[in-house]
Every structure is written in structure tokens, then in C-alpha cells.
N, C-alpha and C positions, 0 to 999 in steps of 0.2 A: 715117479721114478724111484726104483728101489736101489739104494746105494750100498756099495760094499766098501768097508773101511779096512783094508788089509794092514797087517803088521809091516812096518817099515824100519829097517835097521840100517841107518846111514853108514856106520862103520864097516859093515860087512860088504857094502857095494859102492863105497865112495870112489873107487877107481873107475868103475863103470859110469858112475854119476859124472865124474870129470870128463870121461870120453864123450858122453852124450851132450854135455854142455858145449864142448868144442865143436862137435858135429852140428849142433843147432846154431852155433855162432856162424859157421860157414854159410848155412842156408839163410840165416837171418840177415847176414851182411849183404847177401845177394838181393834180398827183398828191399833192404834199406837203400841200396845203391840205385834201384830202379823204380822207386815209388816217391811221389811228391811228399815232402816233409809234412807230417801231421803233428800237431802240438803234443809235447811230452814224449816224442819218439814213438807215437802210436802207430806209425807206418812201418815199424820194424818187427812187430811182435808175432807170436803164435797163439792159436786158439785151440782149446780142447775139442776133440771130436769123439764119436763112439769108437773110433779105431786108433786114435793117437793125437797128433797135433797137426794143424794146417797153417800155412802162411796166408790163406785166402788168395784171391787173384792178384798177381803181380803184373803191372802194366808194362811188360817187356815182350817184344816180338808179337806173336798172335794172342798174347795173354797166357800167363803161366801160373799154375798152382803147384806148390811143393807141399807134400805131406809126409809125415813120419808115421808109418804103420806099425804099431806096437803089438799087433796080433800076428802078422806074418813077418814082422821085423824086416821091413824094407823102407828105403827112401824112394818115394814115388813122385812122378811129375805128370801133369796133364797140361795140354795146350788147347787154345781156343780153336785150332783147326783139326782137332781130333787125335793128335799124336799122344802116345803114352810112353813112359820109360820108367825104369826102376833099377835099383841095385840093392844088395843085401846089407842090412845092419849086422855087423859081425866084428869079432876081434880083428883089429887092423891098426894102422898108423894114421895119424891126422893127415899126413901128406897124401897117403893113398886115398883116404876118404875125400880129400879136397880134389884130387884128380878125377875120381869117380863122379863127383858132383859137377865138375866143369863139363864132363862128357854128357851127363844127363841134361843139363841146361842147353847145350848145343844141339842135341838130338831133338829137343822140344822147340827149337827155333828161336831160342833166346840168346842174349849176349852175356856170356859168363865172366863179367868183370865186376870186381868189388874189392874193398879193402882187405888185405891179406894178413892183418895183425889181430890177434885175439884181444878182447877187452875184459877188464874186471876179473882177471885171473892172476895169481902170483907167477912171477918169472915168465912172462909171455914169450912164446917162440912163434915166429911167422909160420903159418899153416904149411907152406911148402917145405919148410926146413924141419918140421917136427916128425922125425922118423922113429920115435920111441913106440914100441908095441903097446897097444891099449886094449884092455879087456872089454868084453861086452857080455854082460850077464842078462840073457833074455828074460829069465824068470823075474829078476829084480825089476827090470824095466816094465814088465807086464803089471807087477804089483804097483809100481809108481803110477801107471796109467789108470788103474782102478781107483787109486786115491785121488788122482786129479779129476776123474769123473764125479766122485762124491763131493769133493771140495767145490768144483765148478757149480754144481747144483745149488749149494748153499750160498755161494757168492752171488749167483744170479738172483736168487730170492732177496738177498740183502740189498742188492743194487736197485731192485724195483720199488723200494720205499723212499726214494729220493727224487725230487723234481729238478734239482739243480744240475749243473754240469757234472757228469760222472763218466769215468773211464769204462771201456769194455772190461770184461773179465779176461785177462790176457797173461801170457807167459813171456817174461823178458829173458832173452837168452844171454844177456851180459851178466847180470847177477844171478841168473837162473832161479827165478822165483815167479809165482803166479800172484797177481795182485788185482785189487779193485780200489779205485780212488774217488773220493768225493771232493768237490771244490766249493768254497764259500761264495765265489764270484768276485772276490777282492784280490788286488795285486799283493804279492808277497815281496819282502825285501830280498835283495840280491843274495843268492846262495854263495857261501864262501868257496865252493868247489873243493878241489884237492882229493877227489876220489881217484885212487890209483888206476892208471891206464884208461881213464875216461876223460876226454877233453873237457875243460871247464866250461866252454861255451855250450856244450850239450847239457851239462848239469844246470847251468844258469837258466836255460830254456825249460828244462824239465820241472824246475821248482819256481816258476815265475808267478804262480798263483797260490793262495792259501789252500791247503789241502789236508785231508784226513785219509790216510792210506792204510790198508790192511792187506795181508797176503800170506802166502805159504812158501816156506823156504825149506829146501831139502836137507840142509845141514852144512857145516863147515863155517869157516870165518868167525869163530868165536863160540859156536855151539856144535856139539858132536851128535846131534839128533835132529830129526825133522821137527819143525815148529811153525806155528802161526805167529805173525807179528802185527803190530800196529804202531804207527807213529803219526805225528802232526808236524807240518811245516807251515809257518814258523811255530815253534812249540809254545803254546800259551802258558802263562804263569800258573803254577799249581798242577800242571798236567802230570808230572812224574808221580805226584802223590795222590792222584785221582783214584777213586774206588772203582775198580773194574771187575768184571765177572768172566769166568768163574773164579773161585778163590785160589785156584792153582796158577792163575796168570800172575806174572810178576814183571817189574821194571828191570830191564837189563842195563846196567850202568855203562857198560862198554859200547853196546850197540845203540844206546839211547832210544829204546823202543820197548813197548810191552811185548812179552813173549808168553805164548801158551803152547806147551809141548803137544805135538801131534798125538802122542800116546794117551794124553788125557781125553782127547776127543774120541780116538779110536776105541778106547776101552769103556766108554760111557754107555749106559743103557739107551740113551737117546743122543747120539753123536751130533746130529744136525742142530738140536736145541742148544747143546753146550757151545758149539762153534758160533751160533747166532748170538748168544749172550755176549761172547767176546767181541764180535763185530759191532754190535749195537752199543755196548757199554763204552768201548774205546772211542767210537764216533761221537757219542753223546758227551764224553769228557772233552773232546776237542771242540765240538760245536758250542757247548755251554760255556766253557772257560774262555773260548775265543770269541764269544758273543756273535755267533753266526745267527742269521735271521731264520730260525728253524720253522717259524710259522709259514714262511714262504717256501722253504727248501724241502721240508719233510712231507711225506704223505703216507697213506696206508700201504702196506705191502701189496704188490700186485697179485690179483687172483686170476686163475686160468679161465680164459674165455669171458672175462668180465671187465668192462671198461671202468676206469677210475671215475669216481663221482666228481663232477665239476666243482670247482671252488665256490661258485655261486650257490650251489646246493649245500656244500659243506658249511658255509657261513651260517646257515640256519641252525645247525646243531651247535656251532660255536656260541651263538647267542643264547642257546638253552643251557650251556654248561654251567653258568653261574647259578642256575636254579636247581642244579642237581644236589641231592642231599649228600653231605659228607658224614660218614660214620667215623667214630673214634673208639679205638680199643686201647685201654690204658692200664698199666700196672705200676708197681713200685720202681721197677728198673727199666722197662721198655714199653713201647706203645706203637701204634700205627694209625694213620688216617686212611680211609678207604672210600672209594667211589665205585659203584657197580652200575654199569650201563648195559642193558640187554644181556645180563648174565656174565659180562666181562668185567673183571675187577682191575682197578688201578690202585696202587697203594704207595704211601710214603711212610717209612719207618723212622723211629727215633729212639734214642737212649736217654735216660734221666741221669743228671749229675746233681745229686742232692735233691732239695725241694725247690730250688730256684732256677734251674736251667735244664734245657733239653738240647740234644745234639741230633740234628736231622742227618741221618747217615745213608739213606738210600731212597730214591724215587723210581718207581717202576710203572710206566704207562705202556700197556700193550700196543703194538703197532696199529691195531684196528681202531684205537681210541685217540691216536695222535692227531694233532691239528685242531683239536677242540678245546684247548686250554685247560684240559683236565688236570695236568700237573700243576699249573699255576693256581688252580682252585684249591688243590690240596695244601699248597704252601700258604695261600691266603688264609685258609681256615686255621692253620697253626699260628699265624700271626694274630688273628682275632682272639684265639684262645689264650695266647701268651699275654696279650694286653689285659684280658679279663682276669687272669690268674696272677698277674704281676711277676711273670718269670721272663727270662731271657732265652734267646735261641742262638745256637752255633750252627750255621748252615755248612756242614762239612760236605754234604753231597754236592757234586758239581752243578747239578740242575738247580737245586735250591739256592746255591750260592749265586748262580747267574740270575735267578729271579730277584733276589735281594739287590743285586747290582742294578736291575732295571727299575726297581720300585724304591725310590729314595724315601717315600713316605713310610716305609717299613723299618727304617733304621733305628727307630726308638726301641725295638725289641731285640736288636742284635747285641750279643754279649760283648762287652768291652774287653779288649785284650790287655 
């Protein structure tokens, strides 16, 4: 799939963005009201399609699908008995859009009943009472759709390298962001709630399991530009100070999540690779610091038309990983440990502090080598060398730090604070 990464200027189209969010909330609330509850509100979201966004089938009447067409700029509906209906996306009021949507659902044979109050927006006005004129910039919406197509492709690839519970790649109409979330399988502490215009019981259910979530946000609410984000719940100790990629990613103290500006990805020579680094590094920080069972949860990224190798077959290569030769490249200030398997390299870098200490600052194991304990083998070699040379180690890298936490017999080389 060839992706297009268009320029997105949130400030120039934020009023249209606000319009679109409220329009999607109306359609999303219809889906929510007529679908069985699915964990984490997954029964209410939208999904990216080649033409826009779809609700998927809603079990109302003969079966109804609502989709937003960002090529012809229409809201369209299909029913299981063959009926079709649509109306134009255009400058209008929320109340007028709401009335048009009720007519569309009725024509399709559905029941147009749902909650009429917006969520997760400042100063919410009931849909039927919102008569303020709203703009609709079709060119800006088309650019947004191009970006969503490109982002969805990368998110789908990222999702394929995880065997545990994982969300679909989906757009939430409340906060108006597209997200993909991984779960450790363990229960999480009760979320404190308090999100404006979002009932606490919904928040409690949404965050009832340990998670690592990443997504794309169009802007607003603390940042005036589109950006990718990543957060963990509950937040493991040391997460805010974790080393994540690329270097332009940063911790946002108000939002309490890592942020990577969309512009960094869009302007890169390889946007997909830059975004993947952000997704992988933030997940690894969560999983390593949170002591997730990555040997069980992680897998090689999915390949097109090729089934994943069964764990029983993979275990053979795991047994061989301890026999793999580890190379070391060392200088007065920096160094690295390197393992090459079938031409694919995994490395762990470190910095020297004088003659008696090294700081492990980064471990990078390509997805195709994961699940074979290659990373552990790199750290183990550093431990063996430290003992032989009489030096100490500071495991700054989250992965290395997690390995030292699992191996109490390595504590003799850890630098004393």
C-alpha cells in the first residue's frame, strides 16, 4: 500500500474539525445505543475505509451501516434489506445535521433513538439545541482522510506483532482520536475518573485492565497541532523518564503521555519507519517497566500471506539463542554489543563513565528476532564482561533494567546509587 502523508494544519481547520467531531458523535451515539456493550466501549467506534469512516453493521432494524464518505462528502447508510440513503456533508448547524441523520436512519428501517448530549467537548450543548452555523472545509477533511489511511496502515502492522489482547485500530468519536491498545492480561486499579462530560462508570470500565495505548490526535486540548501520543495505565515507575524514539518525541507533563508531532512523521524520508519506532519504543517502555510477560505476548510482525510460526517451532530457535556469538565494539567513550542472525542485527549500546562503569542506554531487537531471548543474551554478555573487567553497570535502558529485575544473580555488577 502506497501511503500519502499530507500536510495537516490544525489551526487553519479546527472549526471544521469541531463540526466533524460533533457529526460523528451523533452517528456514534446511534451505534452505541443499538449495539451490545463491548469491552472498553469498542461497540461505539468507527473504522477507516478507502472512502472515509464506517460504523460497521449496527444490529438495528434490518441491520444498518453508517459511513462517512470523504470523497463525495456525504453521510451514507445501507440496510440489510437493500435500502440506501444519504445526505450531504456541508456547512450547517448541529441541529440540522441531527435532523438529517434521524431521517436517514428512519428511511433505512432503523430506530433513531440515542443520547442527545455531546461528550468530551467543552461547554456541551444538546444536539437539537445547537443552532450555531458550523463550517465544513471539504479539502481539509479530504487531507485528514489521506492521513488516516496512512496511519491506519502503520497501526495495523504494529498490531500484528502482539499475541495478547489488542484493540482494533479504531476512531473514538468522544475524544476524536484514532488508537490501538495492547493489554498485559492483568487487572488494573480503579481509574479515578473525572474526565469532563464522560460518566465515571464508562471510564472505570475502559481502564479496568493494564494497557499500553498509542494513537493519533488531531489537535486541541493542550496542543495546537496534530500529534501521535502514547500512554500507559497504570503508569509504571520510571515510565516518564523512559528513552523513546525518535528523539523528537517528548513527555507532555500536562497530558501525561508521550507526544510525537505529526509533522515529524510527515516530513521524514521514511514516515512509516519513524512512526513505528515511536509505537514500538513506547510499548517496550510500558511492557518492560511494567514487567509484562513479553515472551508470551510478543511475536514477529505479521507477513502478508504467511502464517505465523507456531511457538513450538519458535522454541527451537530460542534454545539456540544462547549459542549465538555476541560481538562487541568498544571505544573510550561508547560501545555496543551486537548479534547478527541471518543478516539481521540486534544491538545494545552503552556509554562509558570513566574506566569503572558503563551505562546501557538502548537495546534494539528487530521484530523478526523477537521471542528468541536475543535481547537477554546481549545483556547477559555485558554482565559477564563486567565481572571479568571489574566494572559496574547502570541499566538505564528500560529493557535492560527489566532484565536486571528478573535476574537477581546479576545484582553484583549493578552500580550502587
